[in-house]
C-alpha positions as CSV (number, residue, x, y, z in Angstrom):
1,X,5.2,1.7,6.2
2,X,5.7,-1.6,8.1
3,X,6.8,-5.3,8.0
4,X,4.9,-6.9,5.2
5,X,4.2,-10.3,6.5
6,X,1.9,-11.5,3.4
7,X,4.7,-10.6,1.0
8,X,7.4,-12.5,3.2
9,X,5.1,-15.3,3.4
10,X,4.3,-15.6,-0.6
11,X,8.2,-15.2,-1.2
12,X,9.1,-18.1,1.2
13,X,6.2,-20.3,0.0
14,X,7.8,-19.9,-3.5
15,X,11.5,-19.6,-3.1
16,X,12.1,-21.5,0.3
17,X,14.9,-19.0,1.6
18,X,14.4,-15.3,1.5
19,X,16.6,-12.6,2.7
20,X,14.8,-9.6,4.0
21,X,16.8,-6.2,3.6
22,X,15.2,-3.2,5.7
23,X,16.4,0.4,6.2
24,X,17.1,0.4,10.0
25,X,18.4,4.1,10.2
26,X,19.3,6.9,8.1
27,X,21.6,10.0,8.5
28,X,21.5,12.9,6.3
29,X,19.6,12.4,2.7
30,X,18.5,8.9,1.8
31,X,16.7,7.5,-1.4
32,X,14.2,5.8,1.1
33,X,12.9,6.0,4.5
34,X,13.5,3.9,7.4
35,X,11.4,0.8,7.1
36,X,11.7,0.4,3.5
37,X,12.5,-3.1,2.6
38,X,13.2,-5.4,-0.2
39,X,13.1,-9.4,-0.3
40,X,16.0,-11.3,-2.1
41,X,16.3,-14.7,-3.1
42,X,18.5,-16.5,-5.4
43,X,16.9,-15.6,-8.7
44,X,15.3,-12.4,-8.1
45,X,14.0,-9.9,-5.5
46,X,10.9,-7.8,-4.9
47,X,10.4,-4.5,-3.1
48,X,13.2,-1.7,-3.2
49,X,15.4,0.2,-0.7
50,X,16.0,2.9,-3.2
51,X,17.7,1.4,-6.2
52,X,21.1,2.4,-7.6
53,X,24.2,1.0,-6.4
54,X,23.3,0.7,-2.8
55,X,20.2,-1.7,-3.7
56,X,22.4,-3.8,-6.2
57,X,25.1,-4.3,-3.7
58,X,22.9,-5.1,-0.8
59,X,21.0,-7.6,-2.9
60,X,24.2,-9.2,-4.0
61,X,25.4,-9.5,-0.2
62,X,22.2,-10.7,0.6
63,X,22.5,-13.9,-1.6
64,X,25.6,-14.6,-0.1
65,X,24.7,-14.0,3.4
66,X,25.3,-17.3,5.7
67,X,24.5,-15.5,9.2
68,X,20.8,-15.4,10.4
69,X,21.3,-11.4,10.5
70,X,23.9,-8.9,9.4
71,X,23.8,-5.1,10.3
72,X,25.7,-2.7,8.1
73,X,26.1,1.0,7.3
74,X,26.9,2.4,3.9
75,X,27.9,6.0,3.3
76,X,25.9,7.3,0.1
77,X,28.7,9.0,-1.6
78,X,31.2,8.7,-4.5
79,X,32.1,5.1,-3.7
80,X,28.6,4.0,-4.6
81,X,28.1,6.3,-7.3
82,X,25.5,8.3,-5.6
83,X,25.5,11.9,-4.3
84,X,23.0,11.6,-1.7
85,X,25.5,12.8,1.0
86,X,24.2,10.7,3.7
87,X,24.4,7.1,5.0
88,X,22.2,4.2,5.5
89,X,22.2,1.4,8.0
90,X,20.7,-1.8,6.8
91,X,19.5,-4.8,8.7
92,X,19.5,-8.1,6.6
93,X,17.9,-11.2,7.7
94,X,17.6,-14.7,6.4
95,X,14.0,-16.3,6.9
96,X,12.8,-19.7,6.4
97,X,9.2,-21.2,6.6
98,X,9.8,-22.0,10.3
99,X,11.2,-18.3,11.2
100,X,8.1,-17.1,9.6
101,X,5.5,-19.0,11.8
102,X,7.3,-17.4,15.0
103,X,6.5,-13.8,14.0
104,X,4.0,-11.6,15.7
105,X,1.0,-10.4,14.2
106,X,1.1,-6.8,15.3
107,X,4.6,-5.8,16.1
108,X,8.1,-7.4,15.2
109,X,10.6,-6.5,17.8
110,X,14.0,-8.5,17.4
111,X,17.6,-8.3,18.2
112,X,19.8,-7.7,15.0
113,X,23.5,-8.0,16.3
114,X,25.4,-10.1,18.8
115,X,25.7,-7.1,20.9
116,X,22.0,-7.0,21.5
117,X,20.9,-7.7,25.2
118,X,18.9,-10.9,25.4
119,X,15.8,-8.7,26.6
120,X,14.3,-6.1,24.5
121,X,15.5,-2.7,25.7
122,X,13.2,-0.7,28.3
123,X,13.1,2.3,25.7
124,X,11.1,0.0,23.1
125,X,8.8,-1.8,25.7
126,X,7.9,1.6,27.1
127,X,7.3,3.2,23.7
128,X,5.2,0.2,22.7
129,X,3.1,0.5,26.0
130,X,2.3,3.8,25.5
131,X,1.5,3.8,21.9
132,X,-1.0,0.9,22.6
133,X,-2.3,2.8,25.3
134,X,-3.2,5.7,22.6
135,X,-4.2,3.3,20.4
136,X,-1.4,4.1,17.9
137,X,1.5,2.4,15.9
138,X,5.1,2.9,16.5
139,X,7.2,3.9,13.7
140,X,10.2,1.5,12.3
141,X,13.4,2.2,14.2
142,X,16.6,0.6,15.5
143,X,16.8,0.9,19.3
144,X,20.0,-0.4,21.2
145,X,20.7,-3.2,18.7
146,X,17.0,-4.4,18.5
147,X,14.7,-3.5,15.3
148,X,11.2,-2.4,15.9
149,X,8.6,-2.7,13.0
150,X,5.0,-2.7,13.1
151,X,3.4,-5.4,10.9
152,X,2.0,-3.6,7.8
153,X,-1.7,-2.9,7.6
154,X,-3.3,-1.1,4.7
155,X,-4.7,1.9,5.8
156,X,-7.1,2.8,3.2
157,X,-9.9,0.5,1.5
158,X,-10.4,1.0,-2.1
159,X,-13.1,-0.4,-4.0
160,X,-12.8,-0.6,-7.9
161,X,-16.1,-1.3,-9.5
162,X,-15.3,-2.8,-13.1
163,X,-12.8,-5.1,-14.5
164,X,-13.0,-3.6,-17.9
165,X,-9.9,-2.0,-19.6
166,X,-10.0,1.0,-17.3
167,X,-10.3,-0.9,-14.1
168,X,-7.6,-3.3,-15.2
169,X,-5.1,-0.4,-15.8
170,X,-6.3,1.0,-12.4
171,X,-5.4,-2.5,-10.5
172,X,-2.0,-2.5,-12.3
173,X,-1.1,1.1,-11.2
174,X,-2.7,1.1,-7.9
175,X,-1.9,-2.5,-6.5
176,X,1.8,-1.9,-5.7
177,X,1.1,1.0,-3.5
178,X,1.5,-0.1,0.2
179,X,-1.2,1.4,1.8
180,X,-4.2,0.5,-0.2
181,X,-6.3,-2.6,0.4
182,X,-8.1,-3.1,-3.0
183,X,-11.6,-4.9,-3.4
184,X,-12.1,-5.3,-7.2
185,X,-15.8,-6.0,-8.2
186,X,-17.5,-7.0,-11.3
187,X,-20.7,-9.1,-12.4
188,X,-18.9,-12.6,-13.2
189,X,-15.6,-14.3,-12.5
190,X,-14.9,-14.3,-16.3
191,X,-14.8,-10.6,-16.3
192,X,-11.5,-10.4,-14.8
193,X,-8.1,-11.2,-16.0
194,X,-6.5,-14.6,-15.3
195,X,-4.0,-12.8,-13.0
196,X,-4.9,-10.9,-10.0
197,X,-2.1,-8.9,-8.5
198,X,-1.2,-9.7,-4.9
199,X,-3.3,-7.7,-2.2
200,X,-6.2,-7.4,-4.3
201,X,-9.4,-9.1,-3.5
202,X,-11.5,-10.2,-6.6
203,X,-15.2,-10.1,-5.6
204,X,-17.6,-11.1,-8.1
205,X,-21.4,-10.7,-8.0
206,X,-24.3,-10.7,-10.3
207,X,-25.6,-7.7,-8.7
208,X,-22.9,-5.6,-7.5
209,X,-25.0,-3.2,-5.7
210,X,-25.8,-5.8,-3.0
211,X,-22.1,-5.9,-2.2
212,X,-21.9,-2.2,-1.0
213,X,-23.2,-3.2,2.3
214,X,-19.8,-4.9,2.8
215,X,-17.5,-2.0,2.0
216,X,-16.3,0.1,5.1
217,X,-18.2,3.3,5.4
218,X,-14.9,5.2,5.1
219,X,-13.8,3.4,2.0
220,X,-12.8,5.1,-1.3
221,X,-14.6,4.0,-4.7
222,X,-14.2,4.2,-8.0
223,X,-17.0,3.3,-10.3
224,X,-16.3,2.4,-14.1
225,X,-18.5,-0.5,-15.1
226,X,-19.6,-1.6,-18.5
227,X,-23.1,-0.2,-17.8
228,X,-24.4,3.2,-17.1
229,X,-27.3,2.0,-15.4
230,X,-25.1,0.1,-13.2
231,X,-22.8,3.2,-12.7
232,X,-26.1,5.0,-11.5
233,X,-27.4,2.5,-9.2
234,X,-23.8,2.1,-7.6
235,X,-23.5,5.9,-7.1
236,X,-27.0,6.0,-5.7
237,X,-26.1,3.1,-3.3
238,X,-23.0,5.0,-2.2
239,X,-24.9,8.1,-1.4
240,X,-27.0,5.8,1.1
241,X,-24.1,3.9,2.4
242,X,-21.5,6.4,3.1
243,X,-17.9,7.0,1.6
244,X,-14.6,8.9,2.0
245,X,-14.1,9.3,-1.7
246,X,-16.3,8.5,-4.6
247,X,-15.0,8.8,-8.3
248,X,-17.3,8.1,-11.3
249,X,-15.6,7.6,-14.9
250,X,-17.3,9.9,-17.4
251,X,-17.8,13.0,-19.4
252,X,-19.5,16.3,-18.2
253,X,-22.5,15.3,-20.1
254,X,-22.8,12.1,-18.5
255,X,-22.3,13.4,-15.2
256,X,-24.8,16.3,-15.8
257,X,-27.5,13.5,-16.4
258,X,-26.5,11.5,-13.4
259,X,-26.8,14.6,-11.4
260,X,-30.4,15.0,-12.5
261,X,-31.4,11.4,-11.9
262,X,-29.8,11.3,-8.5
263,X,-31.5,14.4,-7.5
264,X,-34.8,12.7,-8.6
265,X,-33.9,9.6,-6.6
266,X,-34.0,11.9,-3.5
267,X,-30.4,13.2,-3.0
268,X,-29.5,16.8,-2.1
269,X,-27.0,18.7,-4.4
270,X,-24.6,18.8,-1.5
271,X,-24.7,15.1,-1.3
272,X,-24.5,14.6,-5.2
273,X,-21.5,17.0,-5.2
274,X,-19.3,14.6,-3.0
275,X,-19.1,12.2,-6.3
276,X,-16.2,13.4,-8.1
277,X,-16.7,13.1,-11.9
278,X,-14.7,13.0,-14.5
279,X,-12.0,11.2,-12.3
280,X,-8.4,11.7,-13.0
281,X,-6.7,14.3,-14.9
282,X,-8.6,14.5,-18.5
283,X,-6.0,16.5,-19.9
284,X,-3.7,13.4,-19.9
285,X,-5.9,11.7,-22.5
286,X,-8.5,8.9,-22.7
287,X,-6.3,5.8,-22.9
288,X,-6.8,3.5,-19.9
289,X,-3.4,3.7,-18.6
290,X,-3.3,7.6,-18.8
291,X,-6.7,7.4,-16.9
292,X,-5.3,5.1,-14.3
293,X,-2.1,7.5,-13.9
294,X,-4.5,10.4,-13.3
295,X,-6.7,8.7,-11.0
296,X,-3.7,7.5,-9.1
297,X,-2.3,11.0,-9.0
298,X,-5.7,12.2,-7.8
299,X,-5.8,9.3,-4.9
300,X,-2.2,10.2,-3.8
301,X,-2.8,13.9,-3.6
302,X,-5.8,13.4,-1.6
303,X,-4.1,11.1,0.9
304,X,-1.2,13.6,1.3
305,X,-3.7,16.4,1.8
306,X,-5.3,14.3,4.3
307,X,-2.0,13.4,6.2
308,X,-1.3,17.2,6.4
309,X,-4.5,18.1,7.8
310,X,-4.1,15.3,10.6
311,X,-0.6,16.6,11.5
312,X,-1.8,20.1,12.1
313,X,-4.5,18.8,14.4
314,X,-2.0,16.7,16.3
């Protein structure tokens, strides 16, 4: 979670004036976490702070807002038709392109009420200094009338090899997820749809295997091209290059043949077993969207397990 500069910049270029509404603090239960944000303009909005009456009323207020920054607290009870039982503090800020140009590229710390001191609070500056020394990022938080947010940086690189029906379904499902930086590869620009979602990098190459060297060694990969020979070449290349996760679309029969051919190419059984095939949840079905939902579930579960392991080690 963090301040999404890319989304704000795109909205400003298209709409001119944008109000960003972010959850600055919560007490008790809340539909979203601190740092969840939405962008609001005259005829639309993007992102979400949890939906329902809270989001509707916050969006309506943002369209009417005239002051630069507004801080408000909302009880999530019967008055809003919600039963969370907690309360949410929102910061609503109006941005124009000239404001956007002044934003920092790593951490955005700014006053959000008239009561805020002219200089950042000592608690915030000390926390930032300590976290930077440890190579860590701060959590979004409200500190003494100042709002602190790290700039959003996707934490996981995902390379999708193939822009056919399943590849397109996967991009549609996965592109909105906040922590993924997606690189989408196929053999020619004509293989891709006309519209590429924001945050997705289209990378055409006549021989996709030559592009493997550009992938981070800890990236995740989904291999689902139109050609079994290309799929095999990519699996072979990935085993040589390195990865944190590699999934291959296919049946048990296809995977048995691939295991045999990869072994003939010199890969040990334990290395080959790092590739997941089939991917997703086969019981959901073979429709492209069903496959995409299953694969998304698998990747999210993998990320959750990794996060829990890191928390246990901390």
